Structures are given as C-alpha cells and as structure tokens.
C-alpha positions, 0 to 999 in steps of 0.5 A, spaced: 481 475 490 485 473 496 481 471 502 484 472 509 481 470 516 478 477 516 479 480 509 477 480 502 482 483 497 479 484 491 478 488 484 476 495 485 468 497 484 465 504 482 462 503 489 468 504 492 469 511 490 465 514 495 468 510 501 475 511 499 475 518 498 472 519 505 479 515 507 483 519 503 480 526 506 482 524 513 488 528 515 490 523 520 490 517 514 494 522 509 499 525 514 505 522 511 502 522 504 501 528 499 494 530 500 489 527 495 482 531 493 476 527 490 479 527 483 486 524 485 482 519 490 478 516 484 485 517 479 488 512 484 483 507 483 483 508 476 490 506 476 489 500 480 483 498 475 488 499 469 493 495 472 489 489 474 485 489 467 492 489 464 494 482 468 498 486 473 498 485 481 495 492 484 493 495 490 487 491 491 480 494 495 481 491 502 474 489 504 472 487 511 468 480 511 464 481 517 460 486 514 463 488 507 466 495 509 471 497 504 477 499 509 482 501 504 487 498 500 492 492 501 496 489 495 503 489 491 504 493 485 510 494 480 514 500 482 513 506 477 518 511 479 525 512 478 529 509 484 536 505 485 531 499 486 526 496 482 521 491 482 514 490 486 512 494 492 507 492 498 503 497 500 497 499 504 492 504 506 487 503 511 481 508 514 483 510 521 477 506 524 481 500 522 488 502 525 491 497 530 487 491 529 492 487 525 488 488 518 495 491 515 499 486 517 494 480 515 493 483 508 500 484 507 502 477 509 497 475 504 499 479 499 506 477 500 504 470 499 501 471 493 507 475 490 512 470 492 507 463 490 502 466 485 507 471 481 514 467 483 517 474 485 524 473 489 523 480 493 518 485 494 520 492 497 516 497 501 517 505 502 515 510 507 517 517 510 522 516 516 516 519 521 511 514 519 513 509 525 506 505 524 507 503 517 515 501 519 512 497 525 507 493 520 513 492 515 517 489 521 512 485 523 511 482 516 518 480 516 521 486 512 528 489 513 530 496 512 535 496 507 542 499 510 543 505 506 537 505 502 534 511 504 532 516 498 529 522 496 522 520 492 523 523 485 515 524 485 516 529 490 519 536 490 526 538 493 524 541 500 517 537 500 518 534 508 515 528 505 520 527 500 525 523 504 523 515 504 526 509 508 526 503 504 525 496 506 525 489 503 523 482 504 526 476 499 522 469 498 
C-alpha cells in the first residue's frame, strides 16, 4: 500500500468490481481506450491481482482516503506488448467525477517514487493516444518528457483503428 495526502494505492478487492465497471462504462472515461464491458473490466482487475500475487508491481486500486471511494487505478506495471521500448509503464484511469482535482498527478508521483526507490527502476514509460491531451498534461506535470521519434502503432489494436497510434513518454530516476 502507498499513502499520499489524499489517496491510498492498494491491492484490488472483489468489492472494487462494481465501481470499477461503472468507471469503465462511462464513455468519457474510455474515450481514448478500447471499450470495456463488465467481463473485460473484471478481467483487467484479475490481471492486476495476478501481477500483485506474483510480486510484480501493478496498477493498484486508487481509493480516496476521505471517504474510501474507489476513484480508479494508478500505478506502475510491466509493459507486456511488443514495442521498441521495454520495461515498466506508469498509468492511471479515474472516474470522471475525480478529474481535474490533481489525483492522477498525486498518485502517479507516488507510483514513480515507489518504482525508482522501492523497485530500483532506472526509467519508466507512459503511453496514450495523441488526442488524449489530459493524460499528456499529467505526464508533463510529473516530469515526463515525450520521446522524440517515439510515436508508434500499438500492436494490440488493429490496422485502421483510430486509437492505434500512440505517443510515448519517459522519465528517468
């Protein structure tokens, strides 16, 4: 578990499935992501639980400390797709009612601190589609820089998918 001033980044619980599915059902939240139905949302939690059980870092459940509400996920996990870079990525997905309050930056900074100090990583990456300016702004606020010439087509998305093209950011220790 990682605590910040307003967040608890923790392992997932079965009780998180309903609120996380509601977050993933919001078309504004998934505007720049492939759509996720309930089964895919649950599978995403299962993947993070499996990483944690194997002793790997993951995208943790992000809980607001003031009321215990699940606000989404924040964390660092291994990159599992084929790309010109490898290692770990920092990521976040928050429910829309939690946007614009600094939660993504606060949690991502804590996740990066854990990655560099706790795990001894030398660099961490982040990716998103070019149109996702909100996520790119978070990347820049937490000190990441866009990798020049690093844009790529995500191999998990089909040719012609409007979400296939991604930008690539990095930060070193």
